[in-house]
N, C-alpha and C positions, 0 to 999 in steps of 0.2 A: 504494500500500500504506500509506503514512504516513497518509493521510486516511481509511482504512477505519474507519467508525464501529462502536462496539460496540452490541449490542442491549440495550435496557432492557426488563426483564420486564413484561408487561402487568399493569396494576394498581399498578405502582411508579412513583414520580416520579423523574426524573433527579436526580442529585446537583447541588446548587449548586457552583460552581467551588471555593469555599473548602472545602466538605465533601469534595469529591473529592480535593483536594490533601492534606487532613488524613489521609484514609484511606490514600492511597498512601504517605505518609510513615510512617504507623503500620505498614503491612505491612513496609516495609524495616527498621524498627526492631525488629519482633517476630520476623521470620522469618530464622533463620540460613541456611537453604537458599537463600533468595532472594538474600541478600548473598553467600554463598559462590559461587554460580554466576554472579553478576553480572546477574541478571534486572532489567529496567527496566520498571516499569508505566508505560505511556504513556496509558492510558485505563482507567477503572473506573466502572461503573454498577451499579445493582441488577439483577443478571441477566446481566452481561457484563463482560468485561475484555479488554485488549490488553496483551501483554507482549512485550518484545524481549529476545533473548538473543544477544549477540555470540559467535560461535564462537571457541573458543580451542583450541590444540593439544591440551590435556589432555582435550578432549571427543571427540577422534577415536579410532576403534577401529584395529585393526591393518591395516585396508584403507584407512585415510585418510578415512573418512567419519564424521560425527557418530554416536556410539554410540546405539543405540535407547533405552537407559535414560535418556540425557540428554533425548532428544525426549519420552519418556513423562513424565519429571519436569516438563518445561516444560508439557506438555498438562495434567497432573494439577494443577499449580499454577493454571493458567488456569481449570480446572473448579472448584477449591475456592473461589477468590475470586469467581467468577461467582455461585455459590450463596450464599456468605456475605453478599454485598452486598444480597440480597433478604430476609435473615432478621433478626430482632431480635438485638442484640449478645450477649445471653446464650445464644443457641442454639449448639449444638456439632454438628459434622458429622464423618463418617468415610466414606471411599470403601468401598463393599461390593462393587463390581464395576467393572472398568476394562478396556475393549477398545480396542485400537489397531491401525489398519491403516497400515503404512508404504508410502508411494506412490513416493517418489523420494528418493535420497540427497542430502545436503548436506555439503560439505567446508569451506566458508568463508563469510564474510559474517555477516549477522545473521538469525537465525530470528525469526519473529513467530508468537505464539500468540493466537488469537482464541477466547475462551470464550463460551458462550451457554447460558443456562438454558432448557431445553426445556419442563420441567414441574415445578412445585413443589407437592408434596402435604404432608400433615401430618407424615408420617414419612419420606418419601423424596423425592428430587429426581432428575430425569434431566437430565444436562448433557452438552454436547459441546464439543469444542475442535478447531479446525483449526490445524495448524502449517504455516506457509508458508515457502517458500524466499526468499532475498534478492530473487528476481525476481517474487515474489508467486504462485508456483505452489504447489499443494498438495504438501506433503512427508509429512504424516500426518494422519489423522482419528481422533479418540478419542471414545468414548462411555462415560459412566460413570453408575452408580447410586450415589447418595450418601444415607446414613442421616442423619436429622436427629433430634437429641435435646436435651433440656434439660441444663444443666450439672449435674455431680454435686454432691451436698450439700457445702457448705463451699467450693465452688470459686468 
């Protein structure tokens, strides 16, 4: 699981190591939810990313398994950064549809999300993310449509 490579979107060049490190550091500095939840980006490319999330007791629901909202947030984050990496820096995105299938519960260990850009259009992108158990089995699969827009005037 640790060596699972992320997908580079066709037509995009992989990031050089220094650029990849700079972008990962910028994500952690800019995203309060990433820091708050303790997400760790372990790989990032134009069109793909890999994020680890250690399970904490606060993430468990009343039945002792990771709450579906935590899994969905992890998947949505992998989706967002998979598409961001393939766009110009001034582009803005917003999820307009998110569908998730929960396959198996997780109660401990580290979840891994693998994001992958499926299709990049001028106005929308289709992106998916798999969330894996600590044993590398599928815990959830998420599919999203993301709107792409230019930044607002003055932004």
